DSSP file (Angstrom, degrees, kcal/mol; ACC not computed):
  #  RESIDUE AA STRUCTURE BP1 BP2  ACC     N-H-->O    O-->H-N    N-H-->O    O-->H-N    TCO  KAPPA ALPHA  PHI   PSI    X-CA   Y-CA   Z-CA
    1    1 A M     >        0   0    0      0, 0.0     4,-2.8     0, 0.0     5,-0.2   0.000 360.0 360.0 360.0 -38.9   17.3    1.9   28.5
    2    2 A E  H  >  +     0   0    0      1,-0.2     4,-2.9     2,-0.2     5,-0.2   0.895 360.0  54.6 -60.9 -37.3   17.3   -0.9   25.9
    3    3 A D  H  > S+     0   0    0      1,-0.2     4,-1.9     2,-0.2    -1,-0.2   0.924 110.3  46.1 -60.5 -42.0   19.6    1.2   23.8
    4    4 A N  H  > S+     0   0    0      2,-0.2     4,-1.1     1,-0.2    -2,-0.2   0.907 112.4  50.3 -66.7 -40.5   22.0    1.5   26.7
    5    5 A E  H  < S+     0   0    0     -4,-2.8     3,-0.4     1,-0.2    -2,-0.2   0.911 114.1  44.9 -65.2 -39.8   21.8   -2.2   27.5
    6    6 A K  H  < S+     0   0    0     -4,-2.9    -1,-0.2     1,-0.2    -2,-0.2   0.811 106.7  58.7 -74.1 -27.6   22.5   -3.1   23.9
    7    7 A S  H  < S+     0   0    0     -4,-1.9    -1,-0.2    -5,-0.2    -2,-0.2   0.743  90.6  87.9 -75.2 -21.1   25.3   -0.6   23.5
    8    8 A A  S  < S-     0   0    0     -4,-1.1     2,-0.2    -3,-0.4    -3,-0.0  -0.452  95.0 -98.6 -72.2 150.4   27.2   -2.3   26.4
    9    9 A L        -     0   0    0     -2,-0.1    -1,-0.1     1,-0.1    -2,-0.1  -0.481  36.9-124.4 -69.7 136.6   29.4   -5.2   25.4
   10   10 A T     >  -     0   0    0     -2,-0.2     4,-3.1    -4,-0.1     5,-0.2  -0.367  25.4-108.0 -73.0 163.1   27.9   -8.6   25.8
   11   11 A D  H  > S+     0   0    0      1,-0.2     4,-2.7     2,-0.2     5,-0.2   0.905 121.1  50.6 -59.8 -40.9   29.7  -11.1   27.9
   12   12 A E  H  > S+     0   0    0      2,-0.2     4,-2.2     1,-0.2    -1,-0.2   0.943 113.3  43.9 -62.4 -47.4   30.6  -13.1   24.9
   13   13 A D  H  > S+     0   0    0      1,-0.2     4,-2.6     2,-0.2    -2,-0.2   0.896 113.5  52.3 -64.6 -38.0   31.9  -10.0   23.0
   14   14 A F  H  X S+     0   0    0     -4,-3.1     4,-2.4     2,-0.2    -2,-0.2   0.925 109.5  47.9 -65.3 -42.5   33.8   -8.9   26.2
   15   15 A S  H  X S+     0   0    0     -4,-2.7     4,-2.1     1,-0.2    -1,-0.2   0.896 112.7  49.1 -64.9 -38.5   35.5  -12.3   26.6
   16   16 A K  H  X S+     0   0    0     -4,-2.2     4,-1.4    -5,-0.2    -1,-0.2   0.908 109.9  52.8 -64.6 -38.8   36.5  -12.3   22.9
   17   17 A F  H  < S+     0   0    0     -4,-2.6    -2,-0.2     1,-0.2     3,-0.2   0.918 111.2  45.5 -61.4 -44.4   37.8   -8.7   23.4
   18   18 A L  H  < S+     0   0    0     -4,-2.4    -1,-0.2     1,-0.2    -2,-0.2   0.856 112.4  50.9 -68.1 -33.8   39.9   -9.8   26.4
   19   19 A E  H  < S+     0   0    0     -4,-2.1    -1,-0.2    -5,-0.2    -2,-0.2   0.726  85.5 107.0 -77.1 -20.4   41.2  -12.9   24.6
   20   20 A A     <  -     0   0    0     -4,-1.4    -3,-0.0    -3,-0.2     3,-0.0  -0.339  55.0-161.8 -62.9 137.1   42.3  -10.9   21.5
   21   21 A K        +     0   0    0     -2,-0.0     2,-0.3     2,-0.0    -1,-0.2   0.810  66.9  48.5 -91.4 -32.0   46.0  -10.6   21.4
   22   22 A T  S  > S-     0   0    0      1,-0.1     4,-1.8     0, 0.0     5,-0.1  -0.713  78.5-123.6-111.8 161.2   46.4   -7.6   19.0
   23   23 A S  H  > S+     0   0    0     -2,-0.3     4,-2.6     1,-0.2     5,-0.2   0.812 112.5  60.9 -68.4 -28.9   44.7   -4.2   18.9
   24   24 A K  H  > S+     0   0    0      2,-0.2     4,-2.0     1,-0.2    -1,-0.2   0.912 105.6  46.0 -65.1 -40.9   43.6   -5.1   15.3
   25   25 A Q  H  > S+     0   0    0      2,-0.2     4,-2.2     1,-0.2    -1,-0.2   0.895 112.7  51.0 -66.5 -40.2   41.5   -8.1   16.6
   26   26 A R  H  X S+     0   0    0     -4,-1.8     4,-2.3     2,-0.2    -2,-0.2   0.901 109.8  49.6 -63.9 -41.2   40.1   -5.9   19.4
   27   27 A M  H  X S+     0   0    0     -4,-2.6     4,-2.6     1,-0.2    -1,-0.2   0.893 109.3  52.3 -62.0 -41.2   39.1   -3.2   16.9
   28   28 A K  H  X S+     0   0    0     -4,-2.0     4,-2.4     2,-0.2    -2,-0.2   0.898 109.2  49.2 -64.0 -41.3   37.4   -5.9   14.8
   29   29 A I  H  X S+     0   0    0     -4,-2.2     4,-2.2     2,-0.2    -2,-0.2   0.908 112.9  47.1 -65.2 -42.9   35.4   -7.2   17.8
   30   30 A L  H  X S+     0   0    0     -4,-2.3     4,-2.4     2,-0.2    -2,-0.2   0.877 111.3  52.4 -65.9 -36.8   34.3   -3.6   18.7
   31   31 A F  H  X S+     0   0    0     -4,-2.6     4,-2.2     2,-0.2    -2,-0.2   0.936 109.8  47.7 -63.6 -47.0   33.4   -2.9   15.0
   32   32 A I  H  X S+     0   0    0     -4,-2.4     4,-2.1     1,-0.2    -2,-0.2   0.906 111.9  51.1 -60.7 -41.8   31.3   -6.1   14.9
   33   33 A H  H  X S+     0   0    0     -4,-2.2     4,-2.1     1,-0.2    -1,-0.2   0.905 108.7  50.6 -64.3 -41.0   29.6   -5.0   18.2
   34   34 A S  H  X S+     0   0    0     -4,-2.4     4,-2.4     1,-0.2    -1,-0.2   0.865 108.7  52.4 -64.6 -35.3   28.9   -1.6   16.8
   35   35 A Q  H  X S+     0   0    0     -4,-2.2     4,-2.4     2,-0.2    -1,-0.2   0.882 107.7  51.8 -68.0 -36.3   27.3   -3.1   13.7
   36   36 A K  H  X S+     0   0    0     -4,-2.1     4,-2.4     2,-0.2    -2,-0.2   0.927 110.2  49.2 -62.5 -42.9   25.1   -5.3   15.9
   37   37 A N  H  X S+     0   0    0     -4,-2.1     4,-2.7     2,-0.2    -2,-0.2   0.915 110.4  49.9 -62.5 -44.2   24.0   -2.1   17.8
   38   38 A E  H  X S+     0   0    0     -4,-2.4     4,-2.6     1,-0.2    -1,-0.2   0.919 111.1  49.2 -60.8 -43.1   23.2   -0.3   14.5
   39   39 A E  H  X S+     0   0    0     -4,-2.4     4,-2.3     1,-0.2    -1,-0.2   0.898 110.9  50.7 -62.3 -40.7   21.2   -3.2   13.3
   40   40 A Y  H  X S+     0   0    0     -4,-2.4     4,-2.3     2,-0.2    -2,-0.2   0.919 110.6  48.6 -62.5 -43.9   19.3   -3.3   16.6
   41   41 A K  H  X S+     0   0    0     -4,-2.7     4,-2.6     2,-0.2    -2,-0.2   0.906 110.7  51.1 -61.6 -42.4   18.6    0.4   16.4
   42   42 A R  H  X S+     0   0    0     -4,-2.6     4,-2.5     1,-0.2    -2,-0.2   0.913 110.4  49.2 -62.3 -42.3   17.4    0.0   12.8
   43   43 A R  H  X S+     0   0    0     -4,-2.3     4,-2.4     2,-0.2    -1,-0.2   0.911 111.6  49.1 -63.1 -42.4   15.0   -2.8   13.9
   44   44 A N  H  X S+     0   0    0     -4,-2.3     4,-2.4     2,-0.2    -2,-0.2   0.931 112.3  47.6 -62.6 -45.4   13.7   -0.7   16.7
   45   45 A E  H  X S+     0   0    0     -4,-2.6     4,-2.6     1,-0.2    -2,-0.2   0.893 111.7  51.0 -63.0 -40.5   13.1    2.3   14.5
   46   46 A K  H  X S+     0   0    0     -4,-2.5     4,-2.3     2,-0.2    -1,-0.2   0.910 110.7  48.1 -63.0 -43.1   11.4    0.1   11.9
   47   47 A M  H  X S+     0   0    0     -4,-2.4     4,-2.2     2,-0.2    -2,-0.2   0.894 111.6  50.6 -64.6 -40.6    9.1   -1.4   14.6
   48   48 A E  H  X S+     0   0    0     -4,-2.4     4,-2.3     2,-0.2    -2,-0.2   0.924 111.0  48.6 -63.3 -45.0    8.3    2.1   15.9
   49   49 A N  H  X S+     0   0    0     -4,-2.6     4,-2.5     2,-0.2    -2,-0.2   0.898 111.2  49.4 -60.9 -42.7    7.4    3.3   12.4
   50   50 A E  H  X S+     0   0    0     -4,-2.3     4,-2.5     1,-0.2    -1,-0.2   0.878 110.5  51.7 -65.4 -36.5    5.2    0.2   11.8
   51   51 A E  H  X S+     0   0    0     -4,-2.2     4,-2.6     2,-0.2    -2,-0.2   0.907 109.3  49.6 -65.9 -40.6    3.5    0.9   15.1
   52   52 A K  H  X S+     0   0    0     -4,-2.3     4,-2.6     2,-0.2    -2,-0.2   0.920 111.4  49.0 -61.8 -44.2    2.9    4.5   14.1
   53   53 A K  H  X S+     0   0    0     -4,-2.5     4,-2.6     2,-0.2    -2,-0.2   0.921 111.4  49.7 -62.0 -42.1    1.4    3.4   10.8
   54   54 A E  H  X S+     0   0    0     -4,-2.5     4,-2.7     1,-0.2    -2,-0.2   0.912 111.2  49.0 -62.6 -42.1   -0.8    0.9   12.6
   55   55 A N  H  X S+     0   0    0     -4,-2.6     4,-2.5     2,-0.2    -1,-0.2   0.893 109.7  52.5 -63.8 -38.7   -2.0    3.6   15.0
   56   56 A F  H  X S+     0   0    0     -4,-2.6     4,-2.8     2,-0.2    -2,-0.2   0.931 111.0  46.7 -61.7 -45.1   -2.7    5.9   12.0
   57   57 A M  H  X S+     0   0    0     -4,-2.6     4,-2.8     2,-0.2     5,-0.3   0.916 111.8  51.0 -65.4 -41.4   -4.8    3.1   10.4
   58   58 A K  H  X S+     0   0    0     -4,-2.7     4,-2.3     1,-0.2    -1,-0.2   0.934 112.3  46.7 -60.5 -44.2   -6.6    2.4   13.6
   59   59 A K  H  X S+     0   0    0     -4,-2.5     4,-2.7     2,-0.2     5,-0.2   0.926 111.9  51.1 -64.0 -44.8   -7.4    6.1   14.0
   60   60 A A  H  X S+     0   0    0     -4,-2.8     4,-2.4     1,-0.2    -2,-0.2   0.927 113.0  44.2 -58.5 -46.9   -8.5    6.4   10.4
   61   61 A F  H  X S+     0   0    0     -4,-2.8     4,-2.2     2,-0.2    -1,-0.2   0.849 112.1  52.7 -68.8 -34.3  -10.9    3.5   10.7
   62   62 A R  H  X S+     0   0    0     -4,-2.3     4,-2.3    -5,-0.3    -1,-0.2   0.914 110.8  47.5 -66.1 -41.7  -12.2    4.7   14.0
   63   63 A D  H  X S+     0   0    0     -4,-2.7     4,-2.7     2,-0.2    -2,-0.2   0.905 111.2  51.3 -65.0 -41.2  -12.9    8.1   12.5
   64   64 A M  H  X S+     0   0    0     -4,-2.4     4,-2.4    -5,-0.2    -1,-0.2   0.905 110.0  50.0 -61.5 -40.0  -14.6    6.4    9.5
   65   65 A K  H  X S+     0   0    0     -4,-2.2     4,-2.3     2,-0.2    -2,-0.2   0.929 112.0  47.1 -65.1 -45.3  -16.8    4.4   11.8
   66   66 A E  H  X S+     0   0    0     -4,-2.3     4,-2.4     1,-0.2    -2,-0.2   0.903 112.7  49.3 -61.9 -42.3  -17.8    7.5   13.8
   67   67 A N  H  X S+     0   0    0     -4,-2.7     4,-2.7     1,-0.2    -1,-0.2   0.896 110.0  51.1 -64.4 -39.3  -18.6    9.4   10.7
   68   68 A A  H  X S+     0   0    0     -4,-2.4     4,-2.3     2,-0.2    -2,-0.2   0.912 110.5  49.4 -65.5 -41.4  -20.7    6.5    9.3
   69   69 A K  H  X S+     0   0    0     -4,-2.3     4,-2.1     2,-0.2    -2,-0.2   0.931 113.0  46.9 -61.2 -45.4  -22.6    6.4   12.6
   70   70 A A  H  X S+     0   0    0     -4,-2.4     4,-2.0     1,-0.2    -2,-0.2   0.911 112.2  49.5 -66.3 -40.7  -23.2   10.1   12.5
   71   71 A Q  H  X S+     0   0    0     -4,-2.7     4,-2.8     1,-0.2    -1,-0.2   0.875 108.1  54.8 -65.8 -36.2  -24.3   10.0    8.9
   72   72 A H  H  X S+     0   0    0     -4,-2.3     4,-2.7     2,-0.2    -1,-0.2   0.921 107.6  49.6 -60.4 -43.7  -26.6    7.2    9.7
   73   73 A E  H  X S+     0   0    0     -4,-2.1     4,-2.5     2,-0.2    -2,-0.2   0.906 111.9  48.3 -61.5 -42.0  -28.3    9.3   12.3
   74   74 A V  H  X S+     0   0    0     -4,-2.0     4,-2.7     2,-0.2    -2,-0.2   0.923 112.4  48.3 -64.9 -44.2  -28.6   12.2    9.9
   75   75 A D  H  X S+     0   0    0     -4,-2.8     4,-2.5     1,-0.2    -2,-0.2   0.908 111.8  50.2 -62.9 -41.9  -30.1    9.9    7.2
   76   76 A K  H  X S+     0   0    0     -4,-2.7     4,-2.6     2,-0.2    -2,-0.2   0.924 111.4  48.0 -61.9 -44.8  -32.5    8.4    9.8
   77   77 A A  H  X S+     0   0    0     -4,-2.5     4,-2.5     1,-0.2    -2,-0.2   0.921 112.9  48.3 -63.7 -44.1  -33.7   11.9   10.9
   78   78 A N  H  X S+     0   0    0     -4,-2.7     4,-2.7     2,-0.2     5,-0.2   0.905 110.7  51.2 -63.2 -40.2  -34.2   13.0    7.3
   79   79 A F  H  X S+     0   0    0     -4,-2.5     4,-2.6     1,-0.2    -2,-0.2   0.940 110.6  47.9 -62.5 -47.1  -36.1    9.9    6.5
   80   80 A E  H  X S+     0   0    0     -4,-2.6     4,-2.5     1,-0.2    -1,-0.2   0.889 111.8  51.2 -59.8 -40.0  -38.4   10.4    9.4
   81   81 A A  H  X S+     0   0    0     -4,-2.5     4,-2.7     2,-0.2    -2,-0.2   0.936 111.7  45.6 -63.7 -45.7  -38.9   14.1    8.4
   82   82 A V  H  X S+     0   0    0     -4,-2.7     4,-2.7     2,-0.2    -2,-0.2   0.904 112.5  52.0 -63.7 -40.1  -39.8   13.2    4.8
   83   83 A R  H  X S+     0   0    0     -4,-2.6     4,-2.2    -5,-0.2    -1,-0.2   0.925 111.5  46.1 -61.4 -45.0  -42.1   10.4    6.1
   84   84 A A  H  X S+     0   0    0     -4,-2.5     4,-2.5     1,-0.2    -2,-0.2   0.909 112.8  50.3 -64.7 -42.3  -43.9   12.9    8.4
   85   85 A E  H  X S+     0   0    0     -4,-2.7     4,-2.7     2,-0.2    -2,-0.2   0.908 109.8  50.5 -62.9 -41.1  -44.2   15.5    5.7
   86   86 A S  H  X S+     0   0    0     -4,-2.7     4,-2.5     1,-0.2    -1,-0.2   0.923 111.7  47.6 -61.3 -44.3  -45.6   13.0    3.3
   87   87 A K  H  X S+     0   0    0     -4,-2.2     4,-2.6     2,-0.2    -1,-0.2   0.897 111.6  50.7 -62.6 -40.4  -48.2   11.9    5.9
   88   88 A A  H  X S+     0   0    0     -4,-2.5     4,-2.6     2,-0.2    -2,-0.2   0.904 110.5  49.2 -66.1 -40.9  -49.0   15.5    6.6
   89   89 A N  H  X S+     0   0    0     -4,-2.7     4,-2.2     2,-0.2    -2,-0.2   0.919 111.7  49.8 -61.9 -43.0  -49.5   16.3    2.9
   90   90 A F  H  X S+     0   0    0     -4,-2.5     4,-0.7     1,-0.2    -2,-0.2   0.929 112.3  46.5 -63.0 -43.9  -51.7   13.3    2.5
   91   91 A E  H >< S+     0   0    0     -4,-2.6     3,-0.6     1,-0.2    -1,-0.2   0.903 112.5  50.7 -65.7 -40.1  -53.9   14.3    5.5
   92   92 A E  H 3< S+     0   0    0     -4,-2.6    -1,-0.2     1,-0.2    -2,-0.2   0.877 116.6  40.5 -64.0 -36.6  -54.1   17.9    4.3
   93   93 A N  H >X S+     0   0    0     -4,-2.2     4,-1.7    -5,-0.2     3,-1.5   0.433  82.4 127.0 -94.2   0.1  -55.2   16.8    0.8
   94   94 A R  T << S+     0   0    0     -4,-0.7    -3,-0.0    -3,-0.6    -4,-0.0  -0.408  86.9   2.5 -62.0 122.9  -57.5   14.0    1.9
   95   95 A G  T 34 S+     0   0    0     -2,-0.2    -1,-0.3     2,-0.2    -2,-0.1   0.217 119.7  79.3  86.4 -15.4  -60.9   14.5    0.3
   96   96 A K  T <4 S+     0   0    0     -3,-1.5     2,-1.6     1,-0.2    -2,-0.2   0.784  73.3  75.7 -92.4 -30.6  -59.7   17.6   -1.6
   97   97 A N  S  < S-     0   0    0     -4,-1.7    -2,-0.2     4,-0.1    -1,-0.2  -0.632  75.9-168.2 -86.4  90.2  -57.9   15.8   -4.4
   98   98 A S     >  -     0   0    0     -2,-1.6     4,-2.2     1,-0.1     5,-0.2  -0.150  36.0-104.6 -75.7 172.9  -60.9   14.7   -6.4
   99   99 A L  H  > S+     0   0    0      1,-0.2     4,-2.2     2,-0.2     5,-0.2   0.875 121.4  55.7 -64.5 -38.1  -60.8   12.2   -9.3
  100  100 A K  H  > S+     0   0    0      1,-0.2     4,-2.0     2,-0.2    -1,-0.2   0.919 109.0  46.1 -61.3 -44.6  -61.2   15.1  -11.7
  101  101 A R  H  > S+     0   0    0      1,-0.2     4,-2.3     2,-0.2    -2,-0.2   0.894 110.6  52.7 -67.0 -39.5  -58.2   16.8  -10.4
  102  102 A A  H  X S+     0   0    0     -4,-2.2     4,-2.3     1,-0.2    -1,-0.2   0.888 109.2  50.1 -62.0 -39.1  -56.1   13.6  -10.4
  103  103 A K  H  X S+     0   0    0     -4,-2.2     4,-2.6     2,-0.2    -1,-0.2   0.886 109.0  52.0 -67.3 -38.1  -57.1   13.1  -14.1
  104  104 A E  H  X S+     0   0    0     -4,-2.0     4,-2.2     2,-0.2    -2,-0.2   0.915 111.5  46.4 -64.1 -42.4  -56.0   16.6  -14.9
  105  105 A N  H  X S+     0   0    0     -4,-2.3     4,-2.5     2,-0.2    -2,-0.2   0.910 112.8  50.1 -65.0 -41.7  -52.6   16.1  -13.3
  106  106 A A  H  X S+     0   0    0     -4,-2.3     4,-2.5     1,-0.2    -2,-0.2   0.906 110.6  49.2 -65.6 -40.9  -52.2   12.8  -15.0
  107  107 A K  H  X S+     0   0    0     -4,-2.6     4,-2.8     2,-0.2    -1,-0.2   0.899 110.7  51.3 -64.2 -40.5  -53.1   14.3  -18.4
  108  108 A K  H  X S+     0   0    0     -4,-2.2     4,-2.5     2,-0.2    -2,-0.2   0.941 112.1  45.6 -61.8 -46.7  -50.6   17.1  -17.8
  109  109 A N  H  X S+     0   0    0     -4,-2.5     4,-2.3     1,-0.2    -2,-0.2   0.906 112.9  51.5 -62.7 -40.2  -47.8   14.6  -17.0
  110  110 A W  H  X S+     0   0    0     -4,-2.5     4,-1.3     2,-0.2    -2,-0.2   0.922 110.5  47.7 -62.1 -44.1  -48.8   12.6  -20.0
  111  111 A D  H  < S+     0   0    0     -4,-2.8    -1,-0.2     1,-0.2    -2,-0.2   0.888 111.5  51.0 -64.3 -39.0  -48.6   15.6  -22.3
  112  112 A D  H >< S+     0   0    0     -4,-2.5     3,-1.0     1,-0.2    -1,-0.2   0.887 109.5  50.7 -64.0 -37.1  -45.2   16.6  -20.8
  113  113 A A  H 3< S+     0   0    0     -4,-2.3    -1,-0.2     1,-0.2    -2,-0.2   0.762 112.2  46.9 -72.8 -23.6  -43.9   13.1  -21.3
  114  114 A H  T 3< S+     0   0    0     -4,-1.3    -1,-0.2    -5,-0.2    -2,-0.2   0.081  82.2 124.0-108.1  23.8  -45.0   13.0  -25.0
  115  115 A M    <   -     0   0    0     -3,-1.0    -3,-0.0     1,-0.1    -4,-0.0  -0.460  64.6-114.4 -77.6 154.5  -43.7   16.4  -26.1
  116  116 A S     >  -     0   0    0     -2,-0.1     4,-2.8     1,-0.1     5,-0.2  -0.495  32.1-106.2 -79.6 162.6  -41.4   16.6  -29.1
  117  117 A P  H  > S+     0   0    0      0, 0.0     4,-2.5     0, 0.0     5,-0.2   0.877 121.6  51.7 -57.5 -37.5  -37.9   17.8  -28.3
  118  118 A A  H  > S+     0   0    0      2,-0.2     4,-2.7     1,-0.2     5,-0.2   0.927 111.1  46.7 -65.3 -44.1  -38.6   21.2  -29.9
  119  119 A E  H  > S+     0   0    0      2,-0.2     4,-2.6     1,-0.2    -1,-0.2   0.916 112.5  50.0 -63.5 -42.0  -41.8   21.6  -27.8
  120  120 A R  H  X S+     0   0    0     -4,-2.8     4,-2.5     2,-0.2    -2,-0.2   0.920 111.1  49.3 -63.4 -42.2  -40.0   20.6  -24.7
  121  121 A T  H  X S+     0   0    0     -4,-2.5     4,-2.8    -5,-0.2    -2,-0.2   0.915 110.7  50.3 -61.1 -44.8  -37.1   23.1  -25.4
  122  122 A A  H  X S+     0   0    0     -4,-2.7     4,-2.4     2,-0.2    -2,-0.2   0.918 111.4  48.2 -59.0 -44.5  -39.7   25.9  -26.1
  123  123 A K  H  X S+     0   0    0     -4,-2.6     4,-2.3     2,-0.2    -2,-0.2   0.909 112.7  48.1 -63.4 -42.3  -41.4   25.1  -22.8
  124  124 A V  H  X S+     0   0    0     -4,-2.5     4,-2.8     2,-0.2    -2,-0.2   0.923 111.6  49.9 -65.1 -44.5  -38.1   25.1  -20.9
  125  125 A R  H  X S+     0   0    0     -4,-2.8     4,-2.7     1,-0.2    -2,-0.2   0.897 110.2  51.2 -61.5 -40.4  -37.1   28.4  -22.5
  126  126 A E  H  X S+     0   0    0     -4,-2.4     4,-2.2     2,-0.2    -1,-0.2   0.928 111.6  47.0 -61.8 -45.2  -40.4   29.9  -21.6
  127  127 A S  H  X S+     0   0    0     -4,-2.3     4,-2.2     1,-0.2    -2,-0.2   0.896 112.2  50.2 -62.9 -41.2  -40.0   28.8  -18.0
  128  128 A Q  H  X S+     0   0    0     -4,-2.8     4,-2.4     2,-0.2    -2,-0.2   0.913 109.1  51.2 -63.6 -42.7  -36.4   30.2  -17.9
  129  129 A A  H  X S+     0   0    0     -4,-2.7     4,-2.3     1,-0.2    -2,-0.2   0.908 110.1  50.4 -62.2 -41.2  -37.5   33.5  -19.3
  130  130 A K  H  X S+     0   0    0     -4,-2.2     4,-2.2     1,-0.2    -1,-0.2   0.909 110.6  48.6 -61.9 -43.4  -40.2   33.8  -16.6
  131  131 A Q  H  X S+     0   0    0     -4,-2.2     4,-2.3     1,-0.2    -1,-0.2   0.873 110.2  52.2 -66.7 -35.9  -37.7   33.0  -13.9
  132  132 A I  H  X S+     0   0    0     -4,-2.4     4,-2.6     2,-0.2    -2,-0.2   0.908 108.6  50.5 -65.3 -41.7  -35.3   35.6  -15.3
  133  133 A E  H  X S+     0   0    0     -4,-2.3     4,-2.1     2,-0.2    -2,-0.2   0.909 111.5  47.9 -61.5 -42.9  -38.1   38.2  -15.3
  134  134 A E  H  X S+     0   0    0     -4,-2.2     4,-2.2     2,-0.2    -2,-0.2   0.905 112.3  49.3 -65.3 -41.1  -38.8   37.4  -11.6
  135  135 A A  H  X S+     0   0    0     -4,-2.3     4,-2.6     2,-0.2    -2,-0.2   0.901 110.5  50.0 -64.1 -42.0  -35.1   37.5  -10.7
  136  136 A N  H  X S+     0   0    0     -4,-2.6     4,-2.7     2,-0.2    -1,-0.2   0.888 109.5  51.8 -65.0 -38.2  -34.8   40.9  -12.5
  137  137 A A  H  X S+     0   0    0     -4,-2.1     4,-2.2     2,-0.2    -2,-0.2   0.910 111.2  46.9 -65.7 -41.0  -37.8   42.2  -10.6
  138  138 A R  H  X S+     0   0    0     -4,-2.2     4,-2.4     2,-0.2    -2,-0.2   0.905 112.2  51.0 -65.9 -38.8  -36.3   41.1   -7.2
  139  139 A K  H  X S+     0   0    0     -4,-2.6     4,-2.5     1,-0.2    -2,-0.2   0.924 109.9  48.9 -64.9 -41.9  -33.0   42.7   -8.2
  140  140 A A  H  X S+     0   0    0     -4,-2.7     4,-2.1     2,-0.2    -1,-0.2   0.899 111.1  50.1 -63.1 -41.0  -34.7   46.0   -9.1
  141  141 A A  H  X S+     0   0    0     -4,-2.2     4,-2.1     2,-0.2    -1,-0.2   0.912 111.3  49.2 -63.6 -41.0  -36.6   46.0   -5.8
  142  142 A A  H  X S+     0   0    0     -4,-2.4     4,-2.4     1,-0.2    -2,-0.2   0.909 109.9  51.0 -65.6 -40.6  -33.3   45.3   -3.9
  143  143 A E  H  X S+     0   0    0     -4,-2.5     4,-2.6     1,-0.2    -1,-0.2   0.878 108.2  52.4 -62.8 -37.5  -31.6   48.1   -5.8
  144  144 A E  H  X S+     0   0    0     -4,-2.1     4,-2.5     2,-0.2    -1,-0.2   0.905 109.4  49.5 -65.1 -40.7  -34.4   50.5   -4.9
  145  145 A R  H  X S+     0   0    0     -4,-2.1     4,-2.5     2,-0.2    -2,-0.2   0.896 110.7  50.4 -63.0 -39.5  -33.9   49.5   -1.2
  146  146 A I  H  X S+     0   0    0     -4,-2.4     4,-2.3     2,-0.2    -2,-0.2   0.940 111.7  46.7 -63.2 -47.2  -30.2   50.1   -1.5
  147  147 A A  H  X S+     0   0    0     -4,-2.6     4,-2.3     1,-0.2    -2,-0.2   0.899 112.9  50.4 -61.8 -40.4  -30.7   53.6   -3.0
  148  148 A K  H  X S+     0   0    0     -4,-2.5     4,-2.0     1,-0.2    -1,-0.2   0.907 110.5  48.9 -62.6 -43.1  -33.3   54.4   -0.3
  149  149 A A  H  X S+     0   0    0     -4,-2.5     4,-1.4     1,-0.2    -2,-0.2   0.861 112.1  48.7 -66.5 -37.8  -31.0   53.3    2.5
  150  150 A K  H  X S+     0   0    0     -4,-2.3     4,-1.4     2,-0.2    -1,-0.2   0.888 110.3  51.4 -68.3 -39.7  -28.1   55.4    1.0
  151  151 A A  H  < S+     0   0    0     -4,-2.3    -2,-0.2     1,-0.2    -1,-0.2   0.881 109.6  50.0 -64.7 -39.1  -30.4   58.4    0.7
  152  152 A E  H  < S+     0   0    0     -4,-2.0    -1,-0.2     1,-0.2    -2,-0.2   0.821 106.7  55.1 -67.1 -32.8  -31.5   58.1    4.3
  153  153 A R  H  <        0   0    0     -4,-1.4    -1,-0.2     1,-0.2    -2,-0.2   0.820 360.0 360.0 -73.9 -30.4  -28.0   57.9    5.5
  154  154 A K     <        0   0    0     -4,-1.4    -1,-0.2    -5,-0.1    -2,-0.2   0.471 360.0 360.0 -78.2 360.0  -27.0   61.2    3.8
C-alpha cells in the first residue's frame, strides 16, 4: 500500500503540475516524481535486505546459543560418567593395589620415560607387530566364517 501511496502525486507535485504551462514542464515534474518514487523503492528494498540480514544474524546466534547449551549438557554428562567410573575403579581396587604393586607400576613408568629413542622405537615396533598379528588372526577367523557361510548356502 505504501508503494501505491507514494506512486500517487503529492499535493505539492500535483499543484506544480497544474500550474505548469507547457507540456515540457509537466513532463519534468512527472520525471522528478518518478525519481522520488524510485528512490523510495530503493530505500524500502535496502531496509528489507538489512532486516533479512539482521534476522539471519539473530537466527545464527540463537542456533549457536542452543548448540552451546546442548554441548554443555553433553560435557556435564560425560564428566559425571568419568567421575563415577573413576570412583568405581577406586572402590574396586581398594585394598588390592598394594605398595609393592604401586612400586612396580612406578618403576615401569620410570623405565618407559627414560628409554633412549632407539629403545622406544623398538618397543613401539614390537607392540605394532603384535597388534598386526592379532588383526591378521581376527581377519583369518572372519574369512573362515565367510567361507563357512558360503558353503552352507550352496
